[in-house]
C-alpha positions in Angstrom: 0.0 0.0 0.0 2.8 2.4 0.9 4.6 1.6 -2.3 1.4 2.5 -4.3 1.2 5.8 -2.4 4.8 6.6 -3.2 4.3 5.7 -6.8 1.2 7.8 -7.0 3.1 10.8 -5.5 5.9 10.4 -7.9 3.4 10.2 -10.8 1.7 13.4 -9.7 5.0 15.2 -9.4 6.1 14.0 -12.8 2.9 15.0 -14.5 2.9 18.5 -13.0 6.4 19.4 -13.9 6.1 17.9 -17.4 3.2 20.3 -18.0 3.3 24.0 -18.5 2.6 26.1 -15.5 0.1 28.6 -16.7 -3.4 29.6 -15.6 -4.7 26.8 -17.7 -2.4 23.8 -17.8 -3.6 22.6 -21.2 -0.4 21.1 -22.5 -2.0 17.7 -22.8 -5.5 18.9 -23.6 -6.3 17.1 -26.9 -8.7 19.7 -28.2 -6.8 22.8 -27.4 -4.9 24.4 -30.3 -2.9 26.8 -28.2 -1.0 26.1 -24.9 -0.4 28.4 -22.0 3.1 29.6 -21.1 4.2 29.5 -17.5 3.0 32.1 -15.0 6.7 33.0 -14.3 7.6 33.3 -18.0 6.6 37.0 -18.6 7.9 40.0 -16.6 6.6 43.4 -17.4 9.6 45.8 -17.9 8.1 49.2 -18.4 5.0 51.0 -19.7 1.3 50.4 -19.0 1.3 46.9 -17.5 4.5 47.4 -15.6 2.8 50.4 -13.9 -0.3 48.3 -13.2 1.7 45.4 -11.9 3.6 47.8 -9.6 0.3 49.0 -8.3 -0.7 45.4 -7.7 2.4 44.4 -5.8 2.8 47.6 -3.8 -0.8 48.5 -3.1 -3.6 46.2 -4.1 -2.3 42.8 -3.0 -1.0 43.9 0.5 -4.2 46.0 0.9 -6.5 43.1 0.1 -4.5 40.6 2.2 -4.6 42.9 5.2 -8.3 43.7 4.7 -9.4 40.1 4.6 -7.4 39.5 7.8 -9.2 42.4 9.5 -12.1 40.8 11.3 -13.7 44.2 12.1 -14.3 44.7 8.4 -14.4 41.5 6.3 -14.2 38.6 8.9 -13.1 36.3 6.1 -9.9 35.0 7.7 -11.6 35.0 11.1 -14.2 32.6 9.8 -11.5 30.1 8.9 -10.0 30.5 12.5 -13.4 29.9 14.0 -14.1 26.9 11.8 -10.7 25.5 12.7 -11.4 25.9 16.4 -8.6 28.3 16.9 -11.1 30.9 18.2 -14.7 31.1 19.1 -17.4 33.0 17.4 -20.1 32.9 14.7 -19.8 33.2 10.9 -20.1 36.7 9.6 -20.1 38.1 6.1 -21.5 36.9 2.8 -21.6 33.1 2.2 -19.0 33.6 -0.6 -16.4 35.0 1.7 -14.3 31.9 1.6 -14.1 32.1 -2.2 -13.1 35.7 -2.2 -10.2 34.9 0.2 -9.1 32.1 -2.2 -9.1 34.6 -5.1 -6.7 36.9 -3.2 -4.6 33.9 -2.4 -4.5 33.0 -6.1 -3.4 36.6 -6.9 -0.6 36.1 -4.3 0.5 32.8 -5.8 0.6 34.4 -9.3 2.5 37.3 -8.0 5.0 35.0 -6.3 5.6 33.3 -9.6 7.1 36.5 -10.9 8.6 38.1 -7.8 9.7 35.0 -5.8 9.1 37.1 -2.7 9.7 34.8 0.3 7.3 36.8 2.4 4.5 35.9 0.1 5.5 32.2 0.3 5.5 32.3 4.1 2.1 34.0 4.2 0.6 31.4 1.9 2.0 28.5 3.9 0.4 30.1 7.1 -3.0 30.3 5.4 -2.7 26.8 4.0 -2.0 25.4 7.4 -5.2 27.0 8.7 -7.2 25.6 5.7 -6.0 22.1 6.6 -7.3 22.5 10.2 -10.7 23.7 8.8 -11.1 20.8 6.3 -13.4 18.0 7.4 -12.1 14.4 7.1 -14.3 13.8 4.0 -12.7 16.8 2.2 -15.5 19.2 2.8 -14.6 22.8 3.5 -17.1 25.7 3.7 -16.9 27.8 6.8 -20.6 28.8 7.2 -21.5 25.1 7.6 -18.4 24.0 9.5 -18.8 26.8 12.0 -22.3 25.7 12.7 -21.3 22.1 12.9 -18.5 22.8 15.3 -20.7 24.8 17.7 -23.9 22.7 17.2 -26.0 25.3 15.6 -26.6 23.6 12.2 -30.3 22.8 11.6 -31.4 20.1 9.2 -32.5 22.6 6.5 -29.5 24.7 6.9 -27.3 22.4 4.9 -29.5 22.8 1.9 -29.6 26.5 2.3 -25.8 26.7 2.4 -25.4 24.7 -0.8 -25.7 28.0 -2.6 -22.1 29.3 -2.7 -20.2 26.4 -1.2 -19.4 25.0 -4.7 -18.3 28.5 -5.8 -16.0 28.7 -2.8 -14.6 25.2 -3.5 -14.1 26.1 -7.2 -11.9 29.1 -6.3 -10.1 26.9 -3.7 -9.2 24.3 -6.4 -8.1 26.9 -8.9 -6.0 28.7 -6.4 -4.4 25.4 -5.2 -3.4 24.5 -8.8 -1.9 27.9 -9.3 0.0 27.7 -6.0 1.3 24.2 -6.9 2.6 25.4 -10.3 4.3 28.4 -8.9 5.9 26.9 -5.7 6.1 23.1 -6.4 4.5 22.5 -3.0 1.7 20.0 -2.5 0.3 21.3 0.8 -2.6 23.3 -0.8 -3.0 20.8 -3.7 -3.6 18.0 -1.2 -6.5 20.1 0.4 -7.9 20.6 -3.1 -7.8 16.9 -3.8 -9.9 16.3 -0.7 -12.4 18.9 -2.0 -12.5 17.4 -5.5 -13.0 13.9 -4.0 -15.8 15.2 -1.8 -17.5 16.8 -4.8 -17.1 13.6 -6.8 -18.8 11.6 -4.0 -21.4 14.3 -3.5 -22.6 14.4 -7.1 -22.6 10.6 -7.3 -25.3 10.5 -4.6 -27.0 13.9 -4.6 -30.5 14.2 -6.1 -30.8 16.6 -9.1 -32.8 19.0 -6.8 -30.0 19.1 -4.3 -27.2 19.2 -6.9 -28.7 22.2 -8.8 -28.2 24.5 -5.8 -24.6 25.1 -6.9 -24.9 28.7 -8.2 -22.0 30.6 -9.7 -20.2 27.6 -11.0 -16.5 28.4 -10.5 -16.1 24.7 -9.6 -16.6 23.8 -13.3 -13.2 25.5 -14.1 -11.7 24.3 -10.8 -12.5 20.6 -11.3 -11.2 20.5 -14.9 -8.0 22.2 -13.7 -7.7 19.5 -11.0 -8.0 16.8 -13.7 -5.3 18.5 -15.7 -3.1 18.8 -12.6 -3.5 15.3 -11.2 -4.7 13.3 -14.2 -7.2 11.6 -12.0 -9.9 10.4 -14.5 -12.7 10.7 -12.0 -12.4 14.5 -12.0 -13.1 14.5 -15.7 -16.0 12.2 -15.1 -17.3 14.7 -12.5 -16.9 17.6 -15.0 -19.0 15.8 -17.5 -21.6 15.0 -14.8 -21.8 18.7 -13.8 -22.9 19.6 -17.3 -25.3 16.6 -17.5 -27.2 17.5 -14.4 -28.0 21.1 -15.4 -31.6 21.6 -16.4 -32.9 18.3 -15.2 -35.2 19.6 -12.5 -38.5 21.3 -12.6 -37.3 24.3 -10.6 -34.5 25.4 -12.9 -34.3 29.1 -13.8 -32.8 31.2 -16.5 -31.2 33.2 -13.8 -29.1 30.2 -12.9 -28.7 28.9 -16.6 -30.5 25.6 -15.7 -34.1 26.0 -16.8 -33.1 23.8 -19.7 -30.1 21.5 -20.2 -26.9 23.2 -21.4 -26.9 21.3 -24.7 -30.2 23.1 -25.5 -28.8 26.5 -24.7 -27.8 28.7 -27.7 -28.2 32.2 -26.2 -26.8 33.9 -23.1 -29.3 34.2 -20.2 -29.5 35.2 -16.6 -27.0 36.2 -14.0 -24.0 37.4 -16.1 -21.3 36.2 -13.6 -22.8 32.7 -13.3 -23.2 32.6 -17.1 -19.7 33.6 -18.0 -18.2 31.2 -15.4 -20.4 28.4 -16.8 -19.3 29.1 -20.4 -15.6 29.2 -19.3 -16.0 25.9 -17.5 -17.7 24.3 -20.5 -14.9 25.5 -22.7 -12.5 23.8 -20.3 -14.5 20.6 -20.6 -14.5 20.8 -24.4 -10.7 21.1 -24.5 -10.5 17.7 -22.8 -13.4 15.8 -24.5 -13.9 17.4 -27.9 -17.7 17.1 -27.7 -18.8 19.1 -30.7 -22.2 20.0 -29.2 -20.5 21.9 -26.4 -18.4 24.0 -28.8 -21.3 24.6 -31.1 -23.4 26.0 -28.2 -20.5 28.1 -26.9 -20.0 29.6 -30.3 -23.7 30.4 -30.7 -23.8 31.9 -27.2 -20.6 33.9 -28.0 -22.3 35.4 -31.1 -25.3 36.3 -29.0 -23.2 38.1 -26.4 -20.7 39.8 -28.7 -23.1 41.0 -31.3 -26.2 41.7 -29.3 -25.6 41.9 -25.5 -22.1 43.2 -24.8 -21.2 46.8 -24.0 -18.6 48.7 -26.0 -16.4 48.3 -23.0 -16.6 44.5 -23.0 -19.0 44.8 -20.0 -21.6 42.0 -19.5 -24.9 42.0 -17.7 -27.1 45.0 -18.5 -29.9 44.5 -15.9 -29.9 45.1 -12.2 -33.2 43.3 -12.0 -35.6 42.0 -14.6 -37.8 39.2 -15.8 -36.5 36.4 -17.9 -37.8 36.8 -21.5 -38.0 33.1 -22.0 -38.5 31.4 -18.6 -41.8 33.3 -18.0 -45.4 32.5 -17.8 -48.7 34.3 -18.1 -49.3 33.3 -14.5 -47.8 36.1 -12.5 -47.0 33.8 -9.6 -44.5 31.9 -11.6 -42.8 34.6 -13.6 -39.0 34.1 -13.3 -37.1 37.1 -11.9 -33.5 37.6 -12.9 -30.9 39.9 -11.5 -27.4 41.2 -12.4 -28.3 39.6 -15.7 -28.1 39.6 -19.5 -31.3 41.1 -20.9 -32.9 40.9 -24.3 -30.8 41.4 -27.4 -29.7 45.0 -27.8 -31.1 45.9 -24.3 -28.1 47.9 -23.1 -29.0 50.8 -20.8 -26.1 53.0 -19.6 -26.9 54.8 -16.4 -28.5 51.6 -15.0 -26.0 49.1 -16.5 -25.0 46.5 -13.9 -21.9 45.2 -15.7 -20.4 43.7 -12.6 -16.6 43.6 -12.5 -16.8 39.8 -11.9 -18.9 39.4 -15.0 -16.4 41.3 -17.1 -13.6 39.1 -15.6 -15.7 36.1 -16.5 -15.8 37.4 -20.1 -12.0 37.4 -20.1 -11.9 33.9 -18.6 -14.3 32.5 -21.2 -12.7 34.2 -24.2 -9.2 33.2 -23.1 -10.3 29.6 -23.1 -12.1 30.0 -26.5 -8.9 31.5 -27.9 -6.8 28.5 -26.8 -9.3 26.0 -28.2 -9.5 27.6 -31.6 -6.6 30.0 -32.1 -9.1 32.5 -33.4 -7.9 36.1 -32.8 -11.5 37.4 -32.3 -11.4 35.9 -28.8 -8.2 37.7 -28.0 -9.8 40.9 -29.1 -12.5 40.5 -26.4 -9.9 39.6 -23.8 -8.0 42.8 -24.6 -11.2 44.9 -24.8 -12.5 43.8 -21.4 -9.1 43.9 -19.6 -8.4 47.5 -20.6 -11.9 48.9 -20.1 -14.5 47.1 -18.0 -12.1 45.1 -15.8 -9.6 47.9 -14.9 -12.5 50.3 -14.4 -13.4 48.1 -11.4 -10.4 49.5 -9.5 -9.0 53.0 -8.9 -5.7 54.1 -10.3 -4.0 53.6 -6.9 -5.4 50.1 -6.5 -7.2 50.3 -3.2 -10.8 51.3 -4.1 -13.2 49.2 -6.1 -16.5 49.2 -8.1 -19.0 46.5 -8.0 -20.8 47.7 -11.2 -19.4 49.7 -14.1 -22.0 52.0 -15.6 -21.4 53.9 -18.8 -23.2 57.0 -17.6 -23.4 58.7 -14.2 -25.9 61.5 -13.9 -26.7 63.5 -10.8 -30.3 64.1 -12.0 -31.4 60.4 -11.9 -34.4 60.5 -9.6 -33.7 57.2 -7.9 -31.0 55.5 -5.8 -29.4 52.3 -7.1 -28.3 49.6 -4.7 -24.7 49.9 -5.6 -23.1 53.3 -5.8 -21.0 54.9 -8.5 -18.1 55.7 -6.3 -15.3 53.3 -5.6 -14.9 52.0 -2.1 -12.2 50.3 -0.1 -14.7 47.6 1.0 -18.1 47.0 -0.6 -20.2 45.6 2.3 -21.8 42.2 1.4 -20.7 42.5 -2.2 -17.0 42.7 -2.2 -16.4 39.8 -4.5 -15.1 41.9 -7.4 -12.2 43.4 -5.5 -10.5 40.1 -4.9 -11.3 39.0 -8.4 -9.6 42.1 -10.0 -6.7 41.6 -7.6 -6.0 38.1 -9.0 -6.7 39.1 -12.6 -4.2 42.0 -12.7 -1.6 39.7 -11.2 -2.2 37.2 -14.0 -2.4 39.4 -17.1 1.2 38.4 -18.2 -0.1 34.9 -18.8 -2.4 36.1 -21.4 0.3 37.8 -23.4 1.6 34.7 -25.3 0.7 31.2 -26.3 2.6 28.3 -27.7 1.5 25.8 -30.3 3.0 23.1 -32.5 3.3 25.7 -35.2 5.1 28.4 -33.2 4.7 31.4 -30.8 1.4 33.4 -30.6 1.6 37.0 -29.4 -1.8 38.0 -28.0 -1.4 41.1 -25.9 1.2 43.9 -26.3 3.2 45.5 -23.6 6.9 45.9 -22.7 8.0 42.6 -21.3 10.6 40.0 -21.3 9.6 36.4 -22.3 11.6 33.4 -21.2 9.9 30.2 -21.9 10.4 26.9 -23.7 9.1 25.6 -27.0 6.9 22.4 -27.0 10.1 20.5 -27.6 11.8 22.0 -24.5 14.1 24.5 -26.2 14.6 27.9 -24.8 12.8 31.0 -26.2 13.7 34.5 -25.1 12.0 37.6 -26.5 12.2 41.2 -25.5 9.1 43.3 -26.3 9.3 47.1 -26.3 6.2 49.3 -26.8 4.3 52.2 -25.4 1.0 50.3 -26.1 -1.9 51.1 -25.6 -0.9 54.7 -26.0 1.1 54.0 -29.2 0.9 51.3 -31.8 4.6 50.6 -32.4 5.7 47.3 -31.1 9.1 45.7 -31.4 10.0 42.1 -30.6 13.8 41.4 -30.3 14.9 37.8 -30.5 17.3 36.9 -27.7 17.0 33.1 -28.1 15.1 31.2 -30.7 15.2 27.4 -31.0 15.8 25.8 -34.4 12.3 24.3 -34.4 10.6 27.7 -33.8 10.1 29.2 -37.3 6.6 30.8 -37.0 5.6 33.9 -35.1 1.9 34.8 -35.0 1.2 38.4 -34.3 -2.3 39.4 -33.4 -3.6 42.1 -35.7 -6.5 43.6 -33.5 -9.9 43.8 -35.0 -10.0 47.5 -34.3 -6.9 48.2 -36.4 -6.5 49.2 -40.0 -3.4 49.6 -42.2 -1.1 47.7 -39.9 2.4 47.0 -41.2 5.1 44.5 -40.2 8.8 44.5 -40.9 11.7 42.1 -40.0 15.1 43.6 -39.6 13.8 46.8 -41.3 12.5 44.9 -44.3 8.8 45.5 -44.7 6.6 42.5 -45.3 4.5 42.6 -48.4 2.1 39.8 -47.3 -1.5 40.8 -46.8 -2.3 41.8 -43.2 -5.9 41.2 -42.2 -7.4 42.8 -39.1 -8.9 40.4 -36.6 -6.4 37.6 -37.4 -3.0 36.4 -36.5 -0.3 37.4 -39.0 2.2 34.6 -39.7 5.9 35.3 -40.0 7.9 32.2 -41.1 11.7 32.0 -41.3 14.7 30.7 -39.4 15.3 33.1 -36.5 18.6 34.1 -34.9 19.7 36.1 -32.0 19.3 39.9 -32.7 16.5 39.6 -35.2 13.9 42.4 -34.7 10.2 42.2 -35.6 8.4 45.5 -35.8 4.6 45.8 -35.8 3.0 49.2 -36.4 -0.7 49.6 -35.5 -2.0 53.0 -36.5 -4.1 54.5 -33.6 -6.4 57.2 -35.0 -9.3 58.4 -32.9 -12.4 56.5 -33.9 -16.0 57.7 -33.6 -18.2 54.7 -32.8 -21.9 54.2 -33.3 -24.1 51.4 -32.1 -26.6 49.1 -33.9 -29.8 51.2 -34.2 -31.6 48.5 -32.3 -29.7 49.6 -29.2 -32.3 52.2 -28.4 -30.5 53.8 -25.5 -27.7 55.2 -27.7 -29.4 55.8 -31.0 -27.9 58.8 -32.7 -25.1 59.0 -30.1 -21.4 58.4 -30.5 -18.6 57.0 -28.4 -14.9 57.6 -28.8 -12.3 54.9 -29.1 -8.6 54.9 -29.7 -6.8 51.6 -30.1 -8.2 49.2 -27.5 -9.4 52.0 -25.2 -12.9 53.4 -24.8 -12.9 57.1 -23.7 -15.4 59.0 -21.7 -16.2 62.6 -20.7 -16.4 63.7 -17.0 -18.3 66.7 -15.7 -15.1 68.4 -14.3 -14.3 69.2 -17.9 -17.4 71.3 -18.3 -18.6 74.7 -17.1 -20.2 74.9 -13.7 -23.8 73.5 -13.5 -23.4 71.8 -16.9 -24.3 68.1 -17.1 -22.4 65.6 -19.3 -25.9 65.0 -20.8 -26.1 68.6 -22.0 -23.2 68.6 -24.4 -23.0 67.5 -28.1 -19.6 66.4 -29.4 -18.4 68.1 -32.5 -17.6 65.3 -34.9 -15.4 67.7 -36.9 -13.1 68.3 -34.0 -9.3 67.8 -34.6 -9.2 65.2 -31.8 -5.7 65.7 -30.6 -4.0 63.4 -28.1 -2.0 64.6 -25.1 0.0 62.9 -22.4 -1.1 63.7 -18.8 -0.6 62.2 -15.3 -3.4 61.3 -12.9 -2.7 59.8 -9.4 0.9 59.0 -10.5 -0.3 57.1 -13.6 0.7 58.0 -17.1 -2.3 58.4 -19.4 -3.3 59.9 -22.7 -6.3 62.2 -23.2 -8.2 63.1 -26.3 -8.9 66.8 -26.7 -12.0 67.8 -28.7 -14.7 70.4 -29.1 -18.3 70.2 -28.0 -21.3 72.5 -27.9 -23.7 73.3 -25.1 -27.2 74.5 -25.9 -28.3 77.7 -24.2 -31.5 76.1 -22.9 -30.6 73.0 -20.9 -33.4 73.1 -18.4 -35.5 69.9 -18.1 -37.3 70.8 -14.9 -40.8 69.3 -15.1 -40.2 68.7 -18.8 -40.3 65.4 -20.5 -40.4 66.7 -24.1 -39.7 70.1 -25.8 -39.1 71.5 -29.3 -35.7 71.0 -30.8 -33.7 74.3 -30.5 -30.2 74.4 -32.0 -29.8 78.2 -31.7 -27.4 80.0 -29.3 -25.1 77.0 -28.8 -21.8 77.7 -27.0 -18.6 75.9 -28.1 -16.4 74.5 -25.4 -13.2 72.5 -25.4 -13.5 69.0 -23.7 -10.9 66.5 -22.6 -11.8 62.9 -22.8 -10.0 60.3 -20.7 -9.8 56.5 -20.8 -12.9 54.9 -19.4 -11.0 52.8 -16.9 -9.7 56.0 -15.3 -13.0 57.7 -14.7 -14.0 58.6 -11.1 -10.5 59.1 -9.9 -10.9 62.9 -9.2 -13.8 62.8 -6.8 -17.6 62.6 -7.2 -19.0 63.8 -10.6 -20.8 62.8 -13.7 -19.5 60.7 -16.6 -20.6 59.5 -19.9 -19.3 57.2 -22.7 -22.0 57.9 -25.2 -22.6 61.5 -26.3 -25.0 63.4 -28.7 -23.5 64.9 -31.8 
């Protein structure tokens, strides 16, 4: 028996270190075209993402780690201590508190991969030791239930009630444990995750469909596939298939939870946008292992529905605070299905009341990242970039210590109602702070999205000054130095430091937003056709010192929406490169609303460098007009009057940077 355990341990270790060590360890996934590089393989050297990573390591990560240890505010770490019997007390906070702590932990592990900061390693080991004390012998770990069990306050119905977010928490535990193992080589957290995965396997073998369906916000779909990839235990893949099979098999399923009908019948996006995007990401993971065509067909259909009918210009997802399912409804008002924080009908994209939760936008990144690796199609990398630069980063202030739950595209003082979540960033969003830990881990992991490997060569997905040190699929060293001032400038250079003999192809992403891109190698311009929204292939034998230069012109673009988007009909938004811009009220005369101005489409639209809260940004200067009569007091409609308009200069700033100068109005879409 001992011999088998030793062999199993050796097998596990061999499997892990033979694989890549990225966010998604898909080196042996048979239906994944692209493979992740290691989390430690990319280091930002200067420019945009270096600045953002510095904010992460100096501000965001230590702030969040300390915050979640502060039992007077979040009580998250305290809940683990109580569940472990280290101290007495009751559970406090939202039921997803455990998962949020695991997200911060994952961000710490990803940061450690790059920095090798011993203090981070020590802090993680301390937390893992506490998790081990909390975990039940059968592998179960969920502090709301375990605290009640320990102190004898768990009622018979309480277990079912707690089945809401426990799987979400377990999913983030498994994901964080896999990342921790890949970055440290230690098995202490992975062993806990194996206990969780084994518990889930046994639970879903026995649970009734009614009990099983309570697992909302399915982060465990991604987590269990990652455990399969990490350990190669076939029962975890069996569980991942089972998780898809059980959806939509009960009579009480809802569109809000994406289980009114089985997944294989779902062709459009529905319900709670975080749960939806996490589900789609998990299904994409499963497809990469099984190749079931129906799964990919549905994902592609849902992707079309989101991208072409339900996604904001910022990459934001989930237009509705509250609503009614357009499909899962009945004429009987007692059974109408309510939805919240949800995708609405096609083209239903309000701006001031947009929910666009930061977690949903991160879910959009997670889903599209997996679709990219399955297919190698650049359109998915376009969405990853769009969401990262706009609706993900907007969820955090420039200094990295205040956060937004929702990300509206218009903030107006005159709205005659109060929304549940405010439009000002906070250090801790009571009962809904899930987004802050999520953006914490996401920023730490952006470097892993920058490149992919395939049998054909190296894919360059995201641009930013960095050094890449990785290995080809044959184990030969690759070293690249990328220099650019992207996203402020479209000139990108890639200098070859080491290139293996078998690496002959570079695939440069030509963003879908770009036109007239050019590529040169060692100052010789390529005459091959360059197509926006694809990867441009460069094929030759590379040697040390070779330089690839990509130029992406970045003119200011005036954007309009499909006329079926009623909220912004006859309005325009401003984009430059991957960035969406917005107008804030501090740029306007006193007592002037952002809703009062009309942008002059014939403006020169000049760009200027500026600094805000120690961050280097680029503004767009333009001209606008303000009508003399802007009063709408007790007025719903009035005759159009274009006389006596006053011209004013305006400065537009990147959308992700809005709200960093104090309370005020903001808008992305403007009249013209």
